[in-house]
Structures are given as structure tokens and as C-alpha cells.
C-alpha positions in Angstrom: 136.6 132.4 288.6 134.6 135.3 287.0 131.3 134.2 285.5 129.6 136.4 282.9 126.2 137.3 284.5 124.7 137.7 281.0 125.2 134.1 280.0 122.0 132.5 278.6 120.3 129.6 280.3 121.8 127.3 277.7 125.3 128.7 278.4 124.8 128.3 282.1 123.8 124.7 281.6 126.9 124.2 279.5 129.0 125.6 282.3 127.5 123.1 284.8 128.4 120.3 282.3 131.9 121.7 282.0 132.4 121.7 285.7 131.1 118.1 286.0 133.3 117.0 283.1 136.4 118.5 284.8 135.5 116.3 287.8 135.5 113.2 285.6 131.8 112.9 284.8 131.7 110.9 281.5 128.0 111.7 281.0 128.8 115.4 281.0 131.4 114.9 278.3 128.9 112.9 276.2 126.1 115.5 276.7 128.4 118.4 275.6 129.4 116.5 272.5 125.8 115.6 271.7 124.7 119.3 272.1 127.3 120.6 269.6 128.6 117.8 267.5 126.3 118.4 264.5 126.7 122.2 264.6 130.5 121.9 264.7 130.5 119.3 261.9 128.4 121.4 259.5 130.5 124.5 260.2 133.7 122.5 259.4 132.0 120.9 256.3 131.4 124.4 254.9 135.0 125.3 255.6 136.6 122.2 254.1 134.0 120.7 251.8 134.9 117.1 252.6 132.7 114.9 254.8 135.4 112.6 256.0 137.8 115.4 256.9 135.0 117.3 258.6 134.2 114.2 260.7 137.8 113.8 261.7 138.2 117.5 262.5 135.0 117.4 264.6 136.4 114.7 266.7 139.8 116.5 267.0 138.0 119.8 268.0 136.2 118.0 270.9 139.4 116.2 271.8 141.3 119.5 272.1 138.5 121.2 273.9 138.0 118.4 276.5 141.8 118.2 277.0 142.0 121.9 277.7 138.8 122.5 279.7 140.9 124.0 282.5 141.7 126.9 280.1 138.0 127.7 279.4 136.8 130.9 281.0 133.1 131.3 281.8 133.4 134.9 280.9 132.3 133.6 277.5 129.8 130.9 276.5 131.3 127.5 276.2 129.9 127.2 272.6 131.8 130.4 271.6 135.1 128.9 272.9 134.4 125.5 271.3 133.6 126.9 267.9 136.8 129.0 268.0 138.8 125.9 268.8 137.2 124.0 265.9 137.6 126.9 263.5 141.3 127.5 264.3 142.0 123.8 264.1 140.5 123.6 260.7 142.4 126.6 259.5 145.6 125.0 260.8 144.7 121.8 259.0 144.1 123.6 255.7 147.3 125.5 256.0 149.4 122.4 256.7 147.6 120.5 253.9 148.5 123.3 251.4 152.1 123.6 252.6 152.6 119.8 252.2 151.8 119.9 248.6 152.8 123.3 247.2 155.0 126.3 247.8 154.8 129.5 245.8 157.8 131.8 245.2 157.4 135.2 243.8 154.4 137.5 243.7 151.6 138.3 241.3 151.8 141.4 239.2 149.9 143.0 236.3 152.5 141.8 233.9 151.0 138.8 232.1 154.5 137.4 231.4 155.3 137.5 235.0 153.8 134.4 236.7 154.5 133.0 240.1 156.8 130.0 240.2 155.2 126.9 241.6 157.4 124.2 243.0 155.9 120.8 243.9 157.6 119.3 246.9 159.5 116.1 246.2 157.3 113.4 247.8 160.3 110.9 247.9 161.9 111.1 251.4 165.7 110.9 251.7 167.1 107.8 253.4 167.3 109.4 256.9 163.7 110.7 256.6 162.6 107.2 255.4 164.2 105.6 258.4 162.5 108.0 260.8 159.1 107.4 259.2 159.7 103.6 259.4 160.6 103.8 263.0 157.5 105.9 263.8 155.3 103.4 261.9 156.8 100.6 263.9 156.3 102.5 267.2 152.7 103.3 266.2 151.8 99.7 265.5 153.5 98.6 268.7 151.5 101.2 270.7 148.2 100.2 269.0 148.8 96.6 270.1 148.6 97.8 273.7 145.1 99.1 273.3 142.0 97.1 274.3 140.8 94.9 271.4 137.8 97.0 270.5 139.9 100.2 270.4 142.7 98.4 268.5 140.3 97.2 265.9 138.8 100.6 265.4 142.2 102.3 265.0 143.4 99.6 262.5 140.3 99.8 260.4 140.2 103.6 260.4 143.9 104.5 260.0 145.7 101.5 258.7 143.0 100.1 256.3 141.5 103.6 255.8 137.8 102.5 256.2 135.2 105.2 256.3 133.0 105.5 259.4 130.1 103.9 257.5 132.3 101.0 256.5 133.5 100.4 260.1 129.9 100.6 261.2 129.0 97.8 258.7 132.1 95.8 259.4 131.6 95.7 263.2 127.8 95.9 263.1 127.8 98.9 265.4 125.6 102.1 265.2 127.4 105.0 263.4 127.3 107.2 266.6 128.9 104.4 268.6 131.7 104.1 266.1 132.5 107.8 266.2 132.3 108.0 270.0 134.6 104.9 270.5 137.0 106.2 267.9 137.3 109.4 269.8 138.1 107.5 272.9 140.5 105.2 271.0 142.4 108.2 269.6 142.7 109.8 273.0 144.1 106.5 274.5 146.4 106.1 271.5 147.7 109.7 271.9 148.4 109.3 275.6 150.1 105.9 275.1 152.2 107.1 272.2 153.2 110.2 274.2 154.3 108.1 277.1 156.2 105.7 274.9 158.1 108.5 273.2 159.0 110.0 276.6 160.4 106.6 277.8 162.6 106.2 274.7 
């Protein structure tokens, strides 16, 4: 593995943490997240201008980075790689969000009478799509029930009842940081369990 000799001391320490994390050191994961969580969050907040979405995307960015640590090359600083993942994930989110609500046909021109046609997508699913969504919802709730009680409660409050992080913190009498960290773990467990459930079907 080629290591950039020009890495700063901070980047070298990050590399040590990455190596420990790859070997299953949970404290290394936690330290990496603590070092960059705020910086990632504020970058995403500037991009998306929505605190709740920025918080979710921050967790997703770390989730993707930690899941793909094996692809990280120490030729670059870990922070550079992490910020790129977060930025690309946010851009994908914005693109999907726009495509889910609006599609534009035609092009702009100087002719004032020529305007782009805007078609709002029909939000009402056809019977087949409705059935698929219903089946997925049932599968999701079934999978959630397999999680440990504390993770199950977090997922239900966040995604079924749509509580904010602050509301979950108040409801469960937990520090905000603990709620976010445990939700990150809960989402990871949910993803793995759901993936395994779909494979077995």
C-alpha cells in the first residue's frame, strides 16, 4: 500500500485510526467520527440548507465511508476522501429529490413565448406499485422487530413516527450525541438485516 510521504501529522494519525478501524477497533471508528462530524455536517448544511437532512446525510456519509474503508488509499488524506464521499452523496440526494418531484421537457430560449413544460409526477401509485410498497413496508417492520429493543425504539421514533433527533433525545432522556451515534448503529444493523432478509426471499 503506497502511503503519501507528504501527509500531515493529522492525516497520519487518521491513517492509524483507519487501520485500527479496519481491524474492528470501535474506539477508532468513534474517534474518526468525532474528528470530522461537525465539519461534514456544516459542509452539508451549506449544500442542502436543511438541518434534519444534513444530520441524516452526515450519518450516511460516515456509514458509506466506514463500510468502504478497504477502498481508501493513503495516497490522499482520509479527510479528503471522506469529504468527497459526503459531497457526492449529498449531490445524489439532491438529484433524486428533484427527480422525484419534477421533470422538465424542452429547453429555455430567448423567445418569451417559449417556456419549458413542467410536468409534476403523479404521486398516486398504480395497483402493482402500491402492492410492492406495501410488501416492502411489511418487510421493513418485520425486520425492525428483529433488532435489539433500544435500536428498534430509535428506528421507530425516527422513521415511523418521524421524530427529530432532539425529540428522541427528550423522549428517551438520552444525550443528543448518544442518540445520533446509536441511530447510526441501528441503521447499519437494519440495513444488514434487511439485505439478508431480501436475499433469503
